C-alpha positions as a Markdown table, in Angstrom:
| # | Residue | x | y | z |
|---|---|---|---|---|
| 1 | Unk | -31.2 | -163.5 | 28.9 |
| 2 | Unk | -31.4 | -164.5 | 32.4 |
| 3 | Unk | -29.7 | -167.1 | 34.4 |
| 4 | Unk | -30.6 | -169.4 | 37.2 |
| 5 | Unk | -28.3 | -170.6 | 39.9 |
| 6 | Unk | -29.5 | -173.8 | 41.6 |
| 7 | Unk | -27.7 | -175.1 | 45.0 |
| 8 | Unk | -28.7 | -178.6 | 46.2 |
| 9 | Unk | -27.7 | -180.0 | 49.6 |
| 10 | Unk | -26.5 | -183.5 | 49.0 |
| 11 | Unk | -25.1 | -186.2 | 51.3 |
| 12 | Unk | -21.5 | -187.7 | 51.5 |
| 13 | Unk | -23.0 | -191.2 | 52.1 |
| 14 | Unk | -24.8 | -191.1 | 48.8 |
| 15 | Unk | -23.2 | -188.4 | 46.7 |
| 16 | Unk | -22.0 | -190.5 | 44.1 |
| 17 | Unk | -25.6 | -192.1 | 43.5 |
| 18 | Unk | -26.8 | -188.5 | 43.4 |
| 19 | Unk | -24.3 | -187.5 | 40.6 |
| 20 | Unk | -24.9 | -190.8 | 38.7 |
| 21 | Unk | -28.6 | -189.7 | 38.7 |
| 22 | Unk | -28.2 | -186.1 | 37.6 |
| 23 | Unk | -25.5 | -187.0 | 35.0 |
| 24 | Unk | -27.4 | -189.7 | 33.6 |
| 25 | Unk | -31.0 | -188.9 | 34.0 |
| 26 | Unk | -32.0 | -185.5 | 35.1 |
| 27 | Unk | -29.4 | -183.5 | 33.0 |
| 28 | Unk | -30.6 | -185.5 | 29.8 |
| 29 | Unk | -34.5 | -184.8 | 30.8 |
| 30 | Unk | -33.6 | -181.3 | 31.6 |
| 31 | Unk | -32.2 | -180.9 | 28.1 |
| 32 | Unk | -35.0 | -182.6 | 26.4 |
| 33 | Unk | -37.2 | -179.7 | 28.3 |
| 34 | Unk | -35.2 | -176.9 | 26.9 |
| 35 | Unk | -32.9 | -176.5 | 29.8 |
| 36 | Unk | -29.3 | -175.1 | 29.1 |
| 37 | Unk | -26.8 | -176.1 | 31.6 |
| 38 | Unk | -23.7 | -174.0 | 31.6 |
| 39 | Unk | -21.9 | -175.4 | 34.4 |
| 40 | Unk | -22.0 | -177.5 | 37.3 |
| 41 | Unk | -19.8 | -177.7 | 40.4 |
| 42 | Unk | -19.4 | -179.4 | 43.8 |
| 43 | Unk | -18.8 | -177.2 | 47.0 |
| 44 | Unk | -18.3 | -177.8 | 50.5 |
| 45 | Unk | -19.2 | -175.5 | 53.3 |
| 46 | Unk | -18.7 | -175.9 | 56.9 |
| 47 | Unk | -22.5 | -177.3 | 57.5 |
| 48 | Unk | -22.7 | -179.3 | 54.3 |
| 49 | Unk | -21.7 | -180.5 | 50.9 |
| 50 | Unk | -23.5 | -178.8 | 47.8 |
| 51 | Unk | -24.2 | -179.5 | 44.0 |
| 52 | Unk | -24.4 | -176.2 | 42.2 |
| 53 | Unk | -25.2 | -175.6 | 38.6 |
| 54 | Unk | -26.0 | -172.6 | 36.4 |
| 55 | Unk | -28.8 | -172.3 | 34.0 |
| 56 | Unk | -29.4 | -169.8 | 30.8 |
| 57 | Unk | -32.8 | -169.1 | 30.0 |
| 58 | Unk | -34.0 | -166.6 | 27.2 |
| 59 | Unk | -36.9 | -165.2 | 29.9 |
| 60 | Unk | -39.0 | -166.4 | 33.2 |
| 61 | Unk | -41.8 | -167.4 | 31.1 |
| 62 | Unk | -39.6 | -170.2 | 29.3 |
| 63 | Unk | -37.9 | -171.0 | 32.3 |
| 64 | Unk | -41.3 | -171.5 | 34.5 |
| 65 | Unk | -42.7 | -173.6 | 31.6 |
| 66 | Unk | -39.5 | -175.7 | 31.3 |
| 67 | Unk | -39.5 | -176.3 | 35.2 |
| 68 | Unk | -43.1 | -177.0 | 35.0 |
| 69 | Unk | -42.6 | -179.5 | 32.3 |
| 70 | Unk | -39.8 | -181.5 | 33.8 |
| 71 | Unk | -41.3 | -181.8 | 37.1 |
| 72 | Unk | -44.3 | -183.3 | 35.9 |
| 73 | Unk | -42.2 | -185.8 | 33.8 |
| 74 | Unk | -43.4 | -189.5 | 34.5 |
| 75 | Unk | -39.9 | -190.7 | 33.6 |
| 76 | Unk | -38.2 | -188.5 | 36.1 |
| 77 | Unk | -40.7 | -189.2 | 38.8 |
| 78 | Unk | -40.2 | -192.7 | 38.4 |
| 79 | Unk | -36.2 | -192.6 | 38.5 |
| 80 | Unk | -36.5 | -190.4 | 41.8 |
| 81 | Unk | -39.1 | -193.0 | 43.6 |
| 82 | Unk | -36.3 | -195.8 | 42.3 |
| 83 | Unk | -33.3 | -194.2 | 43.2 |
| 84 | Unk | -34.9 | -193.1 | 46.8 |
| 85 | Unk | -35.9 | -196.7 | 47.5 |
| 86 | Unk | -32.2 | -197.9 | 46.5 |
| 87 | Unk | -30.2 | -195.2 | 48.2 |
| 88 | Unk | -32.3 | -193.0 | 50.6 |
| 89 | Unk | -32.9 | -189.2 | 50.3 |
| 90 | Unk | -30.5 | -188.0 | 48.0 |
| 91 | Unk | -31.4 | -183.9 | 48.4 |
| 92 | Unk | -32.0 | -181.8 | 51.3 |
| 93 | Unk | -32.5 | -178.2 | 50.8 |
| 94 | Unk | -32.8 | -176.8 | 47.7 |
| 95 | Unk | -32.0 | -173.0 | 47.0 |
| 96 | Unk | -32.7 | -171.3 | 43.6 |
| 97 | Unk | -31.8 | -167.9 | 42.5 |
| 98 | Unk | -32.8 | -165.8 | 39.2 |
| 99 | Unk | -29.6 | -164.1 | 38.3 |
| 100 | Unk | -30.5 | -160.7 | 36.2 |
| 101 | Unk | -27.3 | -159.1 | 34.8 |
| 102 | Unk | -26.9 | -155.6 | 36.1 |
| 103 | Unk | -26.3 | -152.4 | 33.3 |
| 104 | Unk | -22.5 | -152.8 | 33.7 |
| 105 | Unk | -22.0 | -156.5 | 33.7 |
| 106 | Unk | -19.5 | -158.0 | 31.7 |
| 107 | Unk | -22.0 | -160.7 | 30.9 |
| 108 | Unk | -24.0 | -158.3 | 28.8 |
| 109 | Unk | -23.3 | -158.2 | 25.1 |
| 110 | Unk | -21.5 | -155.3 | 23.5 |
């Protein structure tokens, strides 16, 4: 089991539209492609507003295949085009991190 931490820079002027798009479309399509979303947060740093979420995967091969299918999804591509035309750019920088538990992690079974 691995986790993936995703951090998106979002913008104050259209954060409500971003959240609606993620909640109503991205999360649904992700689940259809095998994504397991554990939690989602909004965070503010000194420099930017962020949307942060945590995914669980059985392994990296499953993760890679699911991301490939999601990114190739025509419905998702159309939703991104439509929302960008209406609200402008909704995501700035994107960071992703694969999290592997250390052998003394409380997250490990047993």
